[in-house]
Structure formats: C-alpha cells, structure tokens
C-alpha positions as CSV (number, residue, x, y, z in Angstrom):
1,M,-7.6,25.1,23.5
2,R,-3.8,24.0,24.0
3,V,-5.1,21.1,25.8
4,A,-7.5,20.2,23.2
5,I,-4.5,20.2,20.7
6,L,-1.8,18.7,22.4
7,L,-4.4,16.0,23.4
8,L,-5.4,15.3,19.6
9,L,-1.7,15.2,18.6
10,S,-0.8,12.5,21.1
11,L,-3.6,10.5,20.3
12,I,-2.8,10.9,16.5
13,L,0.8,10.1,17.1
14,G,0.2,7.6,19.3
15,G,-2.3,5.8,17.1
16,C,-0.1,5.9,14.6
17,S,3.1,4.3,16.2
18,L,0.6,1.4,17.3
19,F,-0.6,0.9,14.2
20,E,2.5,0.3,12.8
21,A,4.0,-2.0,15.1
22,E,0.7,-4.0,15.6
23,E,0.3,-4.2,11.5
24,G,3.9,-4.7,10.3
25,R,4.9,-3.2,7.0
26,V,3.7,-4.3,3.4
27,E,5.7,-2.7,0.8
28,V,4.7,-2.1,-2.8
29,R,7.8,-1.5,-5.4
30,P,6.8,-0.7,-9.6
31,Q,9.2,-2.8,-11.8
32,P,9.2,-2.1,-15.5
33,N,6.8,-4.9,-15.9
34,A,5.3,-5.8,-12.7
35,L,4.7,-5.0,-9.2
36,I,6.9,-6.6,-6.4
37,I,4.6,-7.0,-2.9
38,S,6.8,-7.5,0.0
39,N,4.8,-8.7,3.4
40,E,6.8,-8.3,6.4
41,T,3.6,-8.2,8.9
42,G,4.0,-11.4,10.6
43,K,0.6,-12.8,9.4
44,T,-0.5,-14.1,5.8
45,I,-1.8,-11.5,4.1
46,H,-4.6,-11.3,1.0
47,Y,-4.6,-8.9,-1.6
48,E,-6.1,-7.2,-4.9
49,I,-4.8,-4.9,-7.4
50,F,-7.3,-2.4,-9.5
51,D,-6.5,0.1,-12.0
52,R,-7.5,3.3,-10.1
53,E,-9.7,4.5,-13.1
54,I,-12.2,1.5,-12.7
55,L,-12.8,1.9,-8.8
56,A,-15.9,4.0,-9.1
57,L,-17.3,1.1,-11.1
58,I,-16.7,-2.2,-9.5
59,N,-18.4,-3.9,-6.9
60,W,-15.9,-5.6,-4.8
61,A,-15.2,-7.3,-1.5
62,P,-12.5,-8.7,0.3
63,C,-13.1,-12.5,0.5
64,T,-11.6,-13.8,-2.0
65,G,-7.7,-12.5,-3.1
66,V,-4.3,-13.9,-3.6
67,N,-2.6,-14.8,-0.5
68,I,1.3,-13.6,0.6
69,P,2.7,-15.5,3.4
70,D,4.7,-13.3,6.1
71,G,8.3,-12.8,5.1
72,R,7.6,-13.4,1.3
73,V,7.3,-11.4,-2.1
74,A,5.1,-11.9,-4.4
75,Q,5.6,-10.4,-8.4
76,I,2.7,-9.6,-10.3
77,R,2.8,-8.6,-13.7
78,F,1.0,-5.6,-15.1
79,S,-1.0,-8.2,-17.9
80,D,-2.4,-9.9,-15.1
81,V,-4.2,-6.6,-13.5
82,W,-7.7,-6.5,-14.5
83,M,-8.6,-4.0,-17.2
84,Y,-5.0,-2.4,-16.4
85,E,-4.5,0.2,-19.2
86,P,-0.7,1.5,-19.1
87,G,0.1,4.7,-17.5
88,H,-2.8,4.6,-15.0
89,D,-2.1,4.4,-11.3
90,L,-2.6,0.8,-9.5
91,V,-4.2,0.6,-6.0
92,V,-3.1,-2.3,-3.9
93,Y,-5.8,-3.4,-1.4
94,W,-4.7,-5.9,1.5
95,W,-6.3,-7.6,4.4
96,Y,-5.8,-10.3,6.7
97,R,-8.6,-13.4,6.9
98,P,-9.8,-13.6,10.3
99,K,-10.9,-17.5,9.6
100,S,-11.1,-19.3,6.4
101,G,-14.1,-18.2,4.6
102,E,-14.8,-15.2,6.3
103,C,-14.2,-11.6,4.8
104,G,-11.5,-9.3,5.7
105,K,-13.1,-6.9,8.7
106,E,-10.3,-4.2,7.8
107,I,-8.7,-3.2,4.7
108,D,-5.6,-1.4,3.8
109,S,-4.3,0.3,0.8
110,I,-1.6,1.5,-1.3
111,V,-1.6,3.8,-4.4
112,V,1.0,2.8,-6.8
113,E,1.9,5.8,-9.3
114,M,2.7,5.0,-12.6
C-alpha cells in the first residue's frame, strides 16, 4: 500500500513540474476595469474569456480567439467580454494552435474571482 501511494505521489508531483517547465506560465490579473493577461510560455497563445455564469449555456470550441505572442501582455476591458455581468467570476481559456486553421487540442483555464 505504501509503495502504491509513493508511486502515485511521485507521478503527480513529477507531472506537475514537467507541465510547468514545458508550458511556461500564463498569468491573469484583474484591474479595476480590465483583465491583464501575461504570456510567458515561449509560444503564441490564443484565448477566450467568458462570464462563469454562462458557461453551461454556450457551445464553443478553441478554433478562433485572440492571440498573445510570447513575452507580451494583453489588456481586455470587462466591457469587451461577451455577456459579462459586473461581479461575476470570469474564466480565461487559453491554448496553442498547432497550425493555422486547426483547433487547439489542449485547453487550459484560469478562473478569475471578481
């Protein structure tokens, strides 16, 4: 039993550090009237932002989206987030597009508590 637990912990912890090293970092910071998204991943990312309250109502796929080149920062006004209601949490989805015209295969998300 101890061996199984140690093995599981080593896989989880090892996987997390590899994920961080491979993917880099995307940081989202709320400001009074906007979100600031920083891309430190080493690649261009694409993103979409949604009001958390409408997620169950939308049919969406990561095939479009605005991009942020590596090392850059984007500022998105809350008024530009589709159907955003002040005070609601936001979800920022971001992904890499393998090739132009293809959809992202893996999506990461960050919940921004407002």
